[in-house]
SEZASE-24030 format. One record per atom (N, C-alpha, C): atom name; x, y, z negated; residue number from 1. Coordinates in nm, 4 decimals, always signed. Each point is the difference from the previous one (the first is absolute). Layout:
<miros>
<a->CA, u->X, v->Y, w->Z, k->NUM>
...
</miros>
This chain:
<miros>
<a->N, u->+0.1114, v->-0.0969, w->-0.0477, k->1>
<a->CA, u->-0.1109, v->+0.1196, w->+0.0348, k->1>
<a->C, u->+0.0876, v->+0.1315, w->+0.0389, k->1>
<a->N, u->-0.0410, v->+0.0735, w->+0.0439, k->2>
<a->CA, u->+0.1141, v->+0.1275, w->+0.0506, k->2>
<a->C, u->-0.0769, v->+0.0704, w->-0.1377, k->2>
<a->N, u->+0.0657, v->+0.1429, w->-0.0157, k->3>
<a->CA, u->-0.0351, v->+0.0813, w->-0.1436, k->3>
<a->C, u->-0.1417, v->+0.0632, w->+0.0558, k->3>
<a->N, u->-0.0412, v->-0.0616, w->+0.0730, k->4>
<a->CA, u->-0.1514, v->+0.1034, w->+0.0116, k->4>
<a->C, u->-0.0898, v->-0.0188, w->-0.1301, k->4>
<a->N, u->-0.0702, v->+0.1587, w->-0.0670, k->5>
<a->CA, u->-0.0437, v->+0.0219, w->-0.0884, k->5>
<a->C, u->-0.1398, v->-0.1090, w->+0.0333, k->5>
<a->N, u->-0.0624, v->-0.0574, w->-0.1279, k->6>
<a->CA, u->-0.0927, v->-0.0538, w->-0.0041, k->6>
<a->C, u->-0.1034, v->+0.1086, w->-0.0858, k->6>
<a->N, u->-0.1025, v->-0.0438, w->+0.0375, k->7>
<a->CA, u->-0.1060, v->+0.1078, w->-0.0955, k->7>
<a->C, u->-0.1451, v->-0.0833, w->-0.0284, k->7>
<a->N, u->-0.0169, v->-0.0220, w->-0.1225, k->8>
<a->CA, u->-0.1347, v->-0.0425, w->+0.0002, k->8>
<a->C, u->-0.1394, v->+0.1054, w->-0.0859, k->8>
<a->N, u->-0.0826, v->-0.0120, w->+0.0678, k->9>
<a->CA, u->-0.1260, v->+0.0568, w->-0.0742, k->9>
<a->C, u->-0.0856, v->-0.0903, w->-0.0678, k->9>
<a->N, u->+0.0434, v->-0.0034, w->-0.1123, k->10>
<a->CA, u->-0.0409, v->-0.1134, w->-0.0730, k->10>
<a->C, u->-0.1170, v->+0.0623, w->-0.0966, k->10>
<a->N, u->-0.0781, v->-0.0979, w->-0.0442, k->11>
<a->CA, u->-0.0998, v->+0.0007, w->-0.0800, k->11>
<a->C, u->+0.0414, v->-0.0924, w->-0.1107, k->11>
<a->N, u->+0.0298, v->+0.0311, w->-0.1525, k->12>
<a->CA, u->+0.0410, v->-0.1187, w->-0.0514, k->12>
<a->C, u->-0.1224, v->-0.1099, w->-0.0571, k->12>
<a->N, u->-0.1308, v->+0.0835, w->+0.0207, k->13>
<a->CA, u->-0.1179, v->-0.1064, w->-0.0471, k->13>
<a->C, u->-0.0282, v->-0.1069, w->+0.1374, k->13>
<a->N, u->+0.0844, v->-0.0078, w->+0.0854, k->14>
<a->CA, u->-0.0351, v->-0.0837, w->+0.1271, k->14>
<a->C, u->+0.0653, v->-0.0881, w->+0.0180, k->14>
<a->N, u->-0.0237, v->-0.1289, w->-0.0073, k->15>
<a->CA, u->+0.0537, v->-0.1359, w->+0.0107, k->15>
<a->C, u->+0.1024, v->-0.0217, w->+0.1283, k->15>
<a->N, u->-0.0741, v->+0.0646, w->+0.0787, k->16>
<a->CA, u->+0.0855, v->+0.0442, w->+0.1708, k->16>
<a->C, u->+0.1259, v->+0.0510, w->-0.0285, k->16>
<a->N, u->-0.0274, v->+0.1322, w->-0.0431, k->17>
<a->CA, u->+0.0675, v->+0.1023, w->-0.0039, k->17>
<a->C, u->+0.1612, v->-0.0562, w->-0.1134, k->17>
<a->N, u->-0.0475, v->-0.0840, w->-0.0906, k->18>
<a->CA, u->+0.0676, v->-0.0475, w->-0.1243, k->18>
<a->C, u->+0.1118, v->-0.1294, w->+0.0991, k->18>
<a->N, u->-0.0524, v->-0.0384, w->+0.0466, k->19>
<a->CA, u->+0.0699, v->-0.1542, w->+0.0934, k->19>
<a->C, u->+0.0991, v->+0.0755, w->+0.0751, k->19>
<a->N, u->-0.0746, v->+0.1094, w->+0.1038, k->20>
<a->CA, u->+0.1030, v->+0.0394, w->+0.1053, k->20>
<a->C, u->+0.1244, v->+0.0429, w->-0.0849, k->20>
<a->N, u->-0.0485, v->+0.0769, w->-0.1399, k->21>
<a->CA, u->+0.1555, v->+0.0614, w->-0.0641, k->21>
<a->C, u->+0.0785, v->-0.1234, w->-0.0286, k->21>
<a->N, u->-0.0650, v->-0.1289, w->-0.0217, k->22>
<a->CA, u->+0.0638, v->-0.0574, w->-0.0375, k->22>
<a->C, u->+0.0836, v->-0.0968, w->+0.1145, k->22>
<a->N, u->-0.0747, v->+0.0120, w->+0.1206, k->23>
<a->CA, u->+0.0953, v->-0.0496, w->+0.1147, k->23>
<a->C, u->+0.1185, v->+0.0601, w->+0.0447, k->23>
<a->N, u->-0.0584, v->+0.1362, w->-0.0253, k->24>
<a->CA, u->+0.1697, v->+0.1346, w->+0.0326, k->24>
<a->C, u->+0.1023, v->-0.0413, w->-0.0945, k->24>
<a->N, u->-0.0357, v->-0.0438, w->-0.1630, k->25>
<a->CA, u->+0.1082, v->-0.0077, w->-0.0879, k->25>
<a->C, u->+0.0854, v->-0.1276, w->+0.0602, k->25>
<a->N, u->-0.0999, v->-0.1091, w->-0.0175, k->26>
<a->CA, u->+0.0613, v->-0.1296, w->+0.0400, k->26>
<a->C, u->+0.0708, v->-0.0436, w->+0.1158, k->26>
<a->N, u->+0.0376, v->+0.1245, w->+0.0593, k->27>
<a->CA, u->+0.0882, v->+0.0122, w->+0.1332, k->27>
<a->C, u->+0.0735, v->+0.0935, w->-0.0393, k->27>
<a->N, u->+0.0535, v->+0.0411, w->-0.1410, k->28>
<a->CA, u->+0.0834, v->+0.0815, w->-0.0535, k->28>
<a->C, u->-0.0061, v->+0.1285, w->+0.0480, k->28>
<a->N, u->-0.0952, v->+0.0449, w->+0.0411, k->29>
<a->CA, u->+0.0095, v->+0.1139, w->+0.0628, k->29>
<a->C, u->-0.0670, v->+0.1130, w->-0.1150, k->29>
<a->N, u->+0.0133, v->+0.1338, w->+0.0292, k->30>
<a->CA, u->-0.0301, v->+0.1072, w->-0.0932, k->30>
<a->C, u->-0.1313, v->+0.0666, w->+0.0938, k->30>
<a->N, u->-0.1079, v->+0.0431, w->-0.0821, k->31>
<a->CA, u->-0.0971, v->+0.0521, w->+0.0701, k->31>
<a->C, u->-0.0243, v->+0.1697, w->-0.1022, k->31>
<a->N, u->-0.0372, v->+0.0855, w->+0.1001, k->32>
<a->CA, u->-0.0505, v->+0.1215, w->-0.0584, k->32>
<a->C, u->-0.1398, v->-0.0119, w->-0.0215, k->32>
<a->N, u->-0.0500, v->-0.0053, w->-0.1449, k->33>
<a->CA, u->-0.1425, v->-0.0863, w->-0.0240, k->33>
<a->C, u->-0.0568, v->+0.1599, w->-0.0427, k->33>
<a->N, u->-0.1189, v->+0.0136, w->+0.1059, k->34>
<a->CA, u->-0.1230, v->+0.1143, w->-0.0277, k->34>
<a->C, u->-0.1295, v->-0.0343, w->-0.0402, k->34>
<a->N, u->-0.0108, v->+0.0370, w->-0.1580, k->35>
<a->CA, u->-0.1317, v->-0.0485, w->-0.0017, k->35>
<a->C, u->-0.1056, v->+0.1006, w->+0.0329, k->35>
<a->N, u->-0.0403, v->-0.0307, w->+0.1149, k->36>
<a->CA, u->-0.0953, v->+0.1299, w->+0.0578, k->36>
<a->C, u->-0.1246, v->+0.0362, w->-0.0215, k->36>
<a->N, u->-0.0178, v->-0.0976, w->-0.1093, k->37>
<a->CA, u->-0.1367, v->+0.1153, w->-0.1178, k->37>
<a->C, u->+0.0532, v->+0.0693, w->-0.1030, k->37>
<a->N, u->+0.0995, v->+0.0080, w->+0.0122, k->38>
<a->CA, u->+0.1099, v->+0.1000, w->-0.0916, k->38>
<a->C, u->+0.0291, v->+0.0968, w->+0.0900, k->38>
<a->N, u->+0.0122, v->-0.0032, w->+0.0978, k->39>
<a->CA, u->+0.1043, v->+0.0611, w->+0.1070, k->39>
<a->C, u->-0.0701, v->-0.0039, w->+0.1532, k->39>
<a->N, u->-0.1332, v->+0.0182, w->+0.0218, k->40>
<a->CA, u->-0.0436, v->-0.0143, w->+0.1059, k->40>
<a->C, u->+0.0277, v->+0.0841, w->+0.1501, k->40>
<a->N, u->+0.0736, v->-0.0884, w->+0.1125, k->41>
<a->CA, u->+0.0788, v->+0.0818, w->+0.1053, k->41>
<a->C, u->-0.1162, v->+0.1091, w->+0.0142, k->41>
<a->N, u->+0.0391, v->+0.0552, w->+0.0933, k->42>
<a->CA, u->-0.0386, v->+0.1189, w->+0.0684, k->42>
<a->C, u->-0.0533, v->-0.0014, w->+0.1045, k->42>
<a->N, u->-0.0812, v->+0.0636, w->+0.0894, k->43>
<a->CA, u->-0.0639, v->-0.0354, w->+0.1516, k->43>
<a->C, u->+0.1084, v->-0.0050, w->+0.0534, k->43>
<a->N, u->+0.0877, v->+0.0514, w->-0.0141, k->44>
<a->CA, u->+0.1379, v->+0.0158, w->+0.1187, k->44>
<a->C, u->+0.0855, v->-0.1546, w->+0.0042, k->44>
<a->N, u->+0.0111, v->-0.0151, w->-0.1683, k->45>
<a->CA, u->+0.0650, v->-0.1024, w->-0.0435, k->45>
<a->C, u->-0.1040, v->-0.1352, w->+0.0762, k->45>
<a->N, u->-0.0960, v->+0.0158, w->-0.0768, k->46>
<a->CA, u->-0.1140, v->-0.1564, w->+0.0953, k->46>
<a->C, u->+0.0125, v->+0.0232, w->+0.1801, k->46>
<a->N, u->+0.0160, v->+0.1278, w->+0.0576, k->47>
<a->CA, u->+0.0581, v->-0.0208, w->+0.1563, k->47>
<a->C, u->+0.0790, v->-0.0675, w->+0.0370, k->47>
<a->N, u->+0.1347, v->+0.0214, w->-0.0855, k->48>
<a->CA, u->+0.1143, v->-0.0898, w->+0.0522, k->48>
<a->C, u->-0.0267, v->-0.1277, w->-0.0639, k->48>
<a->N, u->-0.0543, v->-0.0567, w->-0.0959, k->49>
<a->CA, u->+0.0121, v->-0.1322, w->-0.0159, k->49>
<a->C, u->-0.1295, v->-0.0539, w->+0.0850, k->49>
<a->N, u->-0.0586, v->+0.0448, w->+0.0516, k->50>
<a->CA, u->-0.1250, v->-0.0636, w->+0.1168, k->50>
<a->C, u->+0.0965, v->+0.0147, w->+0.0960, k->50>
<a->N, u->+0.0785, v->+0.0736, w->+0.0519, k->51>
<a->CA, u->+0.0658, v->-0.0007, w->+0.1511, k->51>
<a->C, u->+0.1167, v->-0.1441, w->-0.0408, k->51>
<a->N, u->+0.0279, v->-0.0177, w->-0.1011, k->52>
<a->CA, u->+0.1125, v->-0.1046, w->-0.0102, k->52>
<a->C, u->-0.0727, v->-0.1262, w->-0.0165, k->52>
<a->N, u->-0.1387, v->-0.0149, w->-0.0611, k->53>
<a->CA, u->-0.0906, v->-0.1080, w->-0.0327, k->53>
<a->C, u->-0.0441, v->-0.0280, w->+0.1373, k->53>
<a->N, u->+0.0077, v->+0.1069, w->+0.1100, k->54>
<a->CA, u->-0.0532, v->-0.0173, w->+0.1278, k->54>
<a->C, u->-0.1616, v->-0.0354, w->-0.0263, k->54>
<a->N, u->-0.0705, v->+0.0772, w->-0.0548, k->55>
<a->CA, u->-0.1216, v->-0.0194, w->-0.0682, k->55>
<a->C, u->-0.0640, v->+0.1401, w->+0.0142, k->55>
<a->N, u->-0.1739, v->+0.0060, w->+0.0311, k->56>
<a->CA, u->-0.0983, v->+0.1187, w->-0.0625, k->56>
<a->C, u->-0.0271, v->+0.0301, w->-0.1210, k->56>
<a->N, u->-0.0031, v->+0.1045, w->-0.0616, k->57>
<a->CA, u->-0.0469, v->+0.0169, w->-0.1170, k->57>
<a->C, u->-0.1004, v->-0.0953, w->-0.0485, k->57>
<a->N, u->-0.0658, v->+0.0277, w->+0.0672, k->58>
<a->CA, u->-0.1771, v->-0.0966, w->-0.0454, k->58>
<a->C, u->+0.0566, v->-0.1744, w->-0.0455, k->58>
<a->N, u->+0.1005, v->-0.0165, w->+0.0742, k->59>
<a->CA, u->+0.0575, v->-0.1371, w->-0.0755, k->59>
<a->C, u->+0.0572, v->+0.0174, w->-0.0727, k->59>
<a->N, u->+0.0694, v->+0.0666, w->-0.0513, k->60>
<a->CA, u->+0.0585, v->+0.0253, w->-0.1584, k->60>
<a->C, u->-0.1025, v->-0.0163, w->-0.1129, k->60>
<a->N, u->-0.1539, v->+0.0423, w->+0.0283, k->61>
<a->CA, u->-0.0979, v->+0.0288, w->-0.0981, k->61>
<a->C, u->-0.0418, v->-0.1269, w->-0.0860, k->61>
<a->N, u->+0.0130, v->-0.0268, w->-0.0992, k->62>
<a->CA, u->-0.0725, v->-0.0851, w->-0.0586, k->62>
<a->C, u->-0.1439, v->+0.0152, w->-0.0309, k->62>
<a->N, u->-0.0788, v->-0.0688, w->+0.0840, k->63>
<a->CA, u->-0.1429, v->-0.0029, w->-0.0314, k->63>
<a->C, u->-0.0527, v->-0.0552, w->-0.0828, k->63>
<a->N, u->+0.0591, v->-0.1245, w->-0.0935, k->64>
<a->CA, u->-0.0798, v->-0.0175, w->-0.0891, k->64>
<a->C, u->-0.0204, v->+0.0898, w->-0.1354, k->64>
<a->N, u->+0.1322, v->+0.0707, w->-0.0249, k->65>
<a->CA, u->-0.0002, v->+0.0910, w->-0.0933, k->65>
<a->C, u->-0.1315, v->+0.0830, w->-0.0144, k->65>
<a->N, u->-0.0481, v->-0.0380, w->-0.1540, k->66>
<a->CA, u->-0.1148, v->+0.0865, w->-0.0317, k->66>
<a->C, u->-0.0341, v->+0.1689, w->+0.0388, k->66>
<a->N, u->+0.1682, v->+0.0559, w->-0.0201, k->67>
<a->CA, u->-0.0286, v->+0.1149, w->+0.0462, k->67>
<a->C, u->-0.0385, v->+0.0503, w->+0.1486, k->67>
<a->N, u->+0.0357, v->-0.1184, w->+0.0616, k->68>
<a->CA, u->-0.0449, v->+0.0292, w->+0.1559, k->68>
<a->C, u->-0.1403, v->-0.0533, w->-0.0176, k->68>
<a->N, u->-0.0446, v->-0.0885, w->-0.0219, k->69>
<a->CA, u->-0.1269, v->-0.0076, w->-0.0267, k->69>
<a->C, u->-0.0888, v->+0.0931, w->-0.0513, k->69>
<a->N, u->+0.0143, v->+0.0812, w->-0.0630, k->70>
<a->CA, u->-0.0817, v->+0.0977, w->-0.0632, k->70>
<a->C, u->+0.0074, v->+0.1281, w->+0.0965, k->70>
<a->N, u->+0.1104, v->+0.0573, w->+0.0521, k->71>
<a->CA, u->+0.0535, v->+0.0975, w->+0.0707, k->71>
<a->C, u->+0.0115, v->-0.0108, w->+0.1343, k->71>
<a->N, u->+0.0043, v->-0.1290, w->+0.0784, k->72>
<a->CA, u->+0.0484, v->-0.0037, w->+0.1662, k->72>
<a->C, u->-0.1027, v->-0.1149, w->+0.0521, k->72>
<a->N, u->-0.0919, v->-0.0917, w->-0.0764, k->73>
<a->CA, u->-0.0428, v->-0.1079, w->+0.0744, k->73>
<a->C, u->-0.1101, v->+0.0824, w->+0.0952, k->73>
<a->N, u->+0.0167, v->-0.0712, w->+0.1222, k->74>
<a->CA, u->-0.1140, v->+0.0614, w->+0.0690, k->74>
<a->C, u->+0.0307, v->+0.0695, w->+0.0900, k->74>
<a->N, u->+0.1282, v->+0.0770, w->+0.0009, k->75>
<a->CA, u->+0.0223, v->+0.1262, w->+0.0595, k->75>
<a->C, u->+0.1414, v->-0.0416, w->+0.0849, k->75>
<a->N, u->+0.0093, v->+0.0234, w->+0.1464, k->76>
<a->CA, u->+0.0991, v->+0.0168, w->+0.0791, k->76>
<a->C, u->+0.0876, v->+0.1005, w->-0.0453, k->76>
<a->N, u->+0.1175, v->-0.0330, w->-0.0381, k->77>
<a->CA, u->+0.0862, v->+0.1009, w->-0.0253, k->77>
<a->C, u->+0.1536, v->+0.0420, w->+0.1228, k->77>
<a->N, u->+0.0111, v->+0.0904, w->+0.0012, k->78>
<a->CA, u->+0.0677, v->+0.0282, w->+0.1162, k->78>
<a->C, u->+0.1751, v->-0.0096, w->-0.0503, k->78>
<a->N, u->+0.0751, v->-0.0234, w->+0.0919, k->79>
<a->CA, u->+0.1600, v->-0.0073, w->-0.1049, k->79>
<a->C, u->+0.0226, v->+0.0796, w->-0.1110, k->79>
<a->N, u->-0.0150, v->+0.1169, w->+0.0722, k->80>
<a->CA, u->+0.0185, v->+0.1001, w->-0.0950, k->80>
<a->C, u->-0.1208, v->+0.0194, w->-0.1417, k->80>
<a->N, u->-0.0719, v->-0.0415, w->-0.0025, k->81>
<a->CA, u->-0.1122, v->-0.0350, w->-0.1178, k->81>
<a->C, u->+0.0417, v->-0.1006, w->-0.0736, k->81>
<a->N, u->+0.0234, v->-0.1147, w->+0.0828, k->82>
<a->CA, u->+0.0853, v->-0.1140, w->-0.0748, k->82>
<a->C, u->+0.1248, v->+0.0531, w->-0.0820, k->82>
<a->N, u->+0.0909, v->+0.0938, w->+0.0886, k->83>
<a->CA, u->+0.1324, v->+0.0437, w->-0.0925, k->83>
<a->C, u->-0.0426, v->+0.0521, w->-0.1530, k->83>
<a->N, u->-0.0966, v->+0.0769, w->+0.0614, k->84>
<a->CA, u->-0.0837, v->+0.1035, w->-0.1319, k->84>
<a->C, u->-0.0098, v->-0.1108, w->-0.0937, k->84>
<a->N, u->-0.1025, v->-0.0704, w->+0.0249, k->85>
<a->CA, u->-0.0153, v->-0.0841, w->-0.0939, k->85>
<a->C, u->+0.1125, v->-0.1324, w->-0.0748, k->85>
<a->N, u->+0.0987, v->-0.0211, w->+0.0613, k->86>
<a->CA, u->+0.1351, v->-0.0784, w->-0.0488, k->86>
<a->C, u->+0.0615, v->+0.0910, w->-0.0964, k->86>
<a->N, u->+0.0254, v->+0.1408, w->+0.0287, k->87>
<a->CA, u->+0.0151, v->+0.1017, w->-0.0700, k->87>
<a->C, u->-0.0583, v->-0.0046, w->-0.1368, k->87>
<a->N, u->-0.1279, v->+0.0708, w->+0.0060, k->88>
<a->CA, u->-0.0982, v->-0.0123, w->-0.0993, k->88>
<a->C, u->-0.0082, v->-0.0952, w->-0.0823, k->88>
<a->N, u->-0.0088, v->-0.1283, w->+0.0641, k->89>
<a->CA, u->+0.0072, v->-0.0582, w->-0.0959, k->89>
<a->C, u->+0.0971, v->-0.1734, w->+0.0435, k->89>
<a->N, u->+0.1172, v->+0.0420, w->-0.0675, k->90>
<a->CA, u->+0.1327, v->-0.1200, w->+0.0313, k->90>
<a->C, u->-0.0679, v->-0.1366, w->-0.0220, k->90>
<a->N, u->-0.0805, v->-0.0089, w->-0.0871, k->91>
<a->CA, u->-0.0786, v->-0.1668, w->+0.0028, k->91>
<a->C, u->-0.0069, v->-0.0482, w->+0.1500, k->91>
<a->N, u->-0.0781, v->+0.0651, w->+0.0726, k->92>
<a->CA, u->-0.0173, v->-0.0468, w->+0.1252, k->92>
<a->C, u->+0.0874, v->-0.0301, w->+0.0800, k->92>
<a->N, u->+0.1373, v->+0.0021, w->-0.0337, k->93>
<a->CA, u->+0.1104, v->-0.0049, w->+0.0531, k->93>
<a->C, u->+0.0574, v->-0.1604, w->+0.0489, k->93>
<a->N, u->-0.0253, v->-0.0858, w->+0.1068, k->94>
<a->CA, u->+0.0073, v->-0.1262, w->-0.0228, k->94>
<a->C, u->+0.1538, v->-0.0429, w->-0.0225, k->94>
<a->N, u->+0.0370, v->-0.1282, w->-0.1075, k->95>
<a->CA, u->+0.1140, v->+0.0402, w->-0.0262, k->95>
<a->C, u->+0.0651, v->-0.1743, w->-0.0189, k->95>
<a->N, u->+0.1157, v->-0.0182, w->-0.0122, k->96>
<a->CA, u->+0.1099, v->+0.1016, w->-0.0096, k->96>
<a->C, u->+0.0446, v->+0.0219, w->+0.1222, k->96>
<a->N, u->+0.0658, v->+0.1474, w->+0.0068, k->97>
<a->CA, u->+0.0436, v->+0.0015, w->+0.1083, k->97>
<a->C, u->+0.1706, v->+0.0327, w->+0.0239, k->97>
<a->N, u->+0.0699, v->-0.1036, w->+0.0962, k->98>
<a->CA, u->+0.0925, v->+0.0166, w->-0.0530, k->98>
<a->C, u->+0.0964, v->+0.0406, w->+0.1552, k->98>
<a->N, u->+0.0829, v->+0.1058, w->-0.0268, k->99>
<a->CA, u->+0.0759, v->+0.0588, w->+0.1014, k->99>
<a->C, u->+0.1468, v->-0.0496, w->-0.0120, k->99>
<a->N, u->+0.0490, v->+0.0038, w->+0.1377, k->100>
<a->CA, u->+0.1704, v->-0.0411, w->-0.0128, k->100>
<a->C, u->+0.0085, v->+0.0619, w->+0.1810, k->100>
<a->N, u->+0.0959, v->+0.1175, w->-0.0300, k->101>
<a->CA, u->+0.0514, v->+0.0757, w->+0.0912, k->101>
<a->C, u->-0.1660, v->+0.0390, w->+0.0769, k->101>
<a->N, u->+0.0025, v->-0.0034, w->+0.1325, k->102>
<a->CA, u->-0.0952, v->+0.0424, w->+0.0812, k->102>
<a->C, u->-0.1079, v->-0.0574, w->+0.0151, k->102>
<a->N, u->+0.0119, v->-0.1578, w->-0.0810, k->103>
<a->CA, u->-0.1470, v->-0.0313, w->+0.0166, k->103>
<a->C, u->-0.0533, v->-0.0537, w->-0.1298, k->103>
<a->N, u->-0.0689, v->-0.0305, w->-0.0339, k->104>
<a->CA, u->-0.1320, v->-0.0498, w->-0.0758, k->104>
<a->C, u->-0.1119, v->-0.1274, w->-0.0011, k->104>
<a->N, u->-0.0293, v->-0.0082, w->-0.1401, k->105>
<a->CA, u->-0.0668, v->-0.0960, w->+0.0171, k->105>
<a->C, u->-0.1250, v->-0.0231, w->-0.0748, k->105>
<a->N, u->-0.0949, v->-0.0590, w->-0.0303, k->106>
<a->CA, u->-0.1237, v->+0.0198, w->-0.1208, k->106>
<a->C, u->+0.0402, v->-0.1488, w->-0.0335, k->106>
<a->N, u->+0.0484, v->-0.0659, w->-0.1472, k->107>
<a->CA, u->+0.0348, v->-0.1143, w->-0.0340, k->107>
<a->C, u->-0.1217, v->-0.0478, w->-0.0612, k->107>
<a->N, u->-0.0802, v->-0.0236, w->+0.0864, k->108>
<a->CA, u->-0.1160, v->-0.1240, w->+0.0137, k->108>
<a->C, u->-0.0073, v->-0.0806, w->+0.1001, k->108>
<a->N, u->+0.0565, v->-0.1184, w->+0.0030, k->109>
<a->CA, u->+0.0428, v->-0.0533, w->-0.1256, k->109>
<a->C, u->+0.1582, v->+0.0519, w->-0.0458, k->109>
<a->N, u->+0.0376, v->-0.0053, w->-0.0690, k->110>
<a->CA, u->+0.1006, v->+0.0272, w->-0.0733, k->110>
<a->C, u->+0.1544, v->-0.0233, w->+0.1046, k->110>
<a->N, u->-0.0280, v->-0.1474, w->+0.0589, k->111>
<a->CA, u->+0.0889, v->-0.0153, w->+0.0844, k->111>
<a->C, u->+0.0385, v->+0.0566, w->+0.1302, k->111>
<a->N, u->-0.0961, v->+0.0781, w->+0.0363, k->112>
<a->CA, u->-0.0260, v->+0.0926, w->+0.0900, k->112>
<a->C, u->+0.1559, v->+0.1123, w->-0.0407, k->112>
<a->N, u->+0.0205, v->+0.0295, w->-0.1183, k->113>
<a->CA, u->+0.1243, v->+0.0744, w->-0.0268, k->113>
<a->C, u->+0.1282, v->-0.0843, w->+0.0320, k->113>
<a->N, u->+0.0006, v->-0.1544, w->+0.0062, k->114>
<a->CA, u->+0.1371, v->-0.0178, w->+0.0891, k->114>
<a->C, u->+0.0105, v->+0.0009, w->+0.1127, k->114>
<a->N, u->-0.1136, v->-0.0149, w->+0.0765, k->115>
<a->CA, u->+0.0353, v->+0.0013, w->+0.1487, k->115>
<a->C, u->+0.0757, v->+0.1755, w->-0.0142, k->115>
<a->N, u->-0.0722, v->+0.0590, w->-0.0500, k->116>
<a->CA, u->+0.0876, v->+0.1866, w->-0.0010, k->116>
<a->C, u->+0.1195, v->-0.0172, w->-0.0311, k->116>
<a->N, u->+0.0503, v->-0.0645, w->-0.1288, k->117>
<a->CA, u->+0.1421, v->-0.0141, w->-0.0201, k->117>
<a->C, u->+0.0923, v->-0.0949, w->+0.0645, k->117>
<a->N, u->-0.0805, v->-0.0900, w->+0.0318, k->118>
<a->CA, u->+0.0844, v->-0.1006, w->+0.1380, k->118>
<a->C, u->+0.0197, v->+0.0919, w->+0.0858, k->118>
<a->N, u->-0.0849, v->+0.0900, w->+0.0969, k->119>
<a->CA, u->+0.0388, v->+0.0526, w->+0.1297, k->119>
<a->C, u->+0.0881, v->+0.0918, w->-0.0396, k->119>
<a->N, u->+0.0341, v->+0.0673, w->-0.1462, k->120>
<a->CA, u->+0.1197, v->+0.0684, w->-0.0127, k->120>
<a->C, u->+0.1254, v->-0.0349, w->+0.0120, k->120>
<a->N, u->-0.0014, v->-0.1415, w->-0.0274, k->121>
<a->CA, u->+0.1456, v->-0.0316, w->-0.0083, k->121>
<a->C, u->+0.0852, v->-0.0430, w->+0.0946, k->121>
</miros>
């Protein structure tokens, strides 16, 4: 593995997120861990993450969360509206997001993180 920095947008209460951290640590790698509920990404940071993920904003929204059902259910949100919702309610951000260089993956299942790391070898 080269010296590309690894960043994980992590929710410590999420088992998939914890598993992704464990997979990175098991490879002897260090990652910058961002608890995105305490330090939410800005709209610009989210745009950058979406570009690395190759996704649209609506694909990053966790629709099963109560806050989504209460505030957005039944609505068709534009990309801008999705970004606004993600910034206003970071619990809606799909997790974990692992960034390595110019690429990123959502660690669901956590093994997707290994694909990202192996690509950087």
